N, C-alpha and C positions, 0 to 999 in steps of 0.2 A: 504492498498500500505507501509503503512512505518512498520509495523509486519511483509509482507512476506518477504520485503525486509532484515528485521533482522533477523529473520529467517534464510534466505537462507544464507543472507554472514555468519554470525554464523558458520552455516554447514561447509562452506564452508574452510574458514579458521580455524576449530578448527581440521579440519580431515589435513590442509596441516601443522598444527601444530604438529600433531605426524605423520607427513608423510605415511600419508594413501592415496595415489592418485589414481585416473582412469588409469590403462597400460593395453595398446592395446584392447581390447574388453571388458575387466573385467572392469566394475562399479557399483559393489554389495552396494555402499550406493547412487546410483544415483545422484553422484556430476555434470556431465552432466548436469542430467537436472536438476540440481539446477543453475547452471550459466546458462542455455540458461530460467530458468526463470525471475533470474535478469533480464537480455538484453532486453526480453519481457515486462518487468514491466516499465522499465526504457523509454525504445521506443515508448511503445504503446502509453506510459502515457504522454510523453513529457516532463520528468522528466531532470534533468542536476545533475549530479553527478560526482565527480572526485574518481575514483575508488581507488587511491592509499590512498588517505586518509581515504574513508571507508577501504580498508582492513589494513592499519595501526593501525586504532580506534579498529577494530576486533582483532589484533594482540595484541597490547597493553594489553587488556581487560585478553586473556586467557596467556598472561606473567604474568599478575598478581598475579594467580592462581596458577602460578608455572612452567607451561608448556615450554618447551623452542621449541622456533619456529625457530631458526639456522638463518642465511643469506642468503637472495635472496628468500624468501617466496614471498614479495610483486611481484616482479619481475616475478618470476614462476606462481602466482595466471596471472598477468597479460596477458602472452602468455597464459597461460590456459583460458583467457575469448578471446581473441585474436583469437583462434579457433574456442570458441563456436559462435564466431562472424559470422565469416566465414559459418558453417553451418545456423544461422538464418539467414543471408543475398542470400544464396545459392538459396533459392526458387523464390527470387527478380530478381534474373540472374545477381546480382552480382556480378563481378571479384573477387577470393582470392586472385589474385595478389596485387590489387589496396587496399585491405585493410592493407597486409602487410606492401604496399608501405606508407603509413600514418600511421601506428600503431607503425612502427618501429622509427619514430622519438621522439626524446626527449620531454619528457612531454602530451602524448598524453594517457590517461585515461579517458576523458569523454565521453559516447560513444554517446551521441546524436550527440558531433560534429564531433567525428570520421565519422559516417554516412554521417554527411553535406558535411565533405571535400573529403571523397569517391566519394559521388554524383557530385561533381563539378570536380573532375578531372576524373570520366569516363567521363564526359559532354565533357571536353575539351578534349582528345584524340580521341576523334569522327572528331573532324574536323581537317581539313589540318595543321593547324598550331601545332596542339598539335601531332598528328602522327611525322610530320616532325620534331619536338623540340626532341622528343622521341629521334628517333635513330640520331638526332644529338648529342645528350646528352649520349649514348649509345657510342658513335662512341667515345667523348672525354674520355670517364671513361675505352674503351677499350685500346686506346692508352696509357693512365696513368698507367693503372696495369702492361701494357708491358715495358714502358720505369722504371717505379718504381722497377719491377722487376731486368732488366737488370742494372740499375744505384745503385739497393740497396737502394734505399733513395726513401724520397714524395716529393711531388714539391708541398705542400703544403705555402703559405703564398703572400702577396700581390705582382704581378708582377712591376718589375721597368719602370715606364712611359717613361725615356729616352732610354732604350731597344725596345719599340713597334714604330718600324720604318714604317710599313706598316698601309694604311688607315685602311685595314678590321679590323687589331687588335685593333686600337686605338678605331673604331669606336664599337667592340665589347666589350670592357674594359668598356667603355662611357655605353652602352647598360647593363652591368651585372651591375653595382653601381647602377642605375636606378631600374633596377628590380629589386634588393633586398630591396630597401626603400621601391619599391610601394607594394610590395607582402605582404612583412611585416607590411605595415598599414592595407594593407587589412586586412590583418589575426587578426591583433590586435582588430578589431571590428568586427569579424567572418564573416567577409564578402567575402567567398571562391571564389565566381562566380568571383568576382571582383581580387582577386588574380592571377588568373587563365588571366583571361584578359591581366593582366600586366607582368604575365608570357610568353603570347604569344609574346610581344614586343621582343624575345630573339632570335625565329625560325631567322628572318631574315640574322642579323647579325653573330647568328650561322652559318649558310649554304654560306655566303658569304665569313666568315673566313676559312673554310675547302674549300675551292673555289681556294682564292688567296693567302692563306700562307703554305709554307710550314713549318710543324714544327717542324720537326727534321733539322734545319737549320746549316748550316756548320762549324758557330760559339758557341763552348757552352754553352756560357751567355745568346747569342739572343735563343738557340734551350732551355733552361730551363727559361726563362723568359717566352715562348711562353706555354711550359707544363703549369707552374703555371695558366697560363690566360686559360687552360682546367681543371685546379682543381677548378678556380673560376666559370665556367660553372656548375660543377658538387655542388658547395656550394650556389648558386645562385638556382637550381632548388630544393635542399632540403629545403629552407624557405616554399617549398609546400610540397613537398614528393620524397620518396626514388626513383630513375628511376630505382636506378640499380634492384629494384624489380618488377619492371614490365614487362611482358613479353611483345616482340614482337623487 
């Protein structure tokens, strides 16, 4: 297994170092097959490996003999592997948008953990809580996108508690803080099902917020504060997945 992985990683980092990558349907050196081979070996054997570290080690060896690897080689290889992972999981009925939603998060380069997170996310989205939270998160993101474009600025940052006058927005703020803590704690111990259960607690307060609260309030300070609260919904879901990349 070690020799097979070393051979394929050496091939991939070597060709990336000389900028010989597959283009379109052309892949004369079977680099897509090599990447799929790495994925199958790692997943079928239940192995754990951080691709970033593996690629950096391979590139460092190549650089030591005088090859110019250029900037962005590792991130480009990771993107290439994300595409190959979609191909590998497609036959199992795994949605490619869920892979994007997980793979795009910072630090996601352990194939075994990515697959576990994607499976947990898929199961969560099959539930009523998952489906409705996805809709609420997308609604929040759409409002933010429109208002940030109109105002020419982002609304990131912690909302002011003094400006949270409605019960529904105070309840949402409290729920977001709890969900952020609980999902991170679950993910830190690789309990992805637990992270999804924690995230489900956000569904009811998000629904209540949109039912009871006018986001674009007449008072500019209150409006900005509520938009920051919407940004916090996005931040809370980002501990688990990038919901903006999920279809539906």
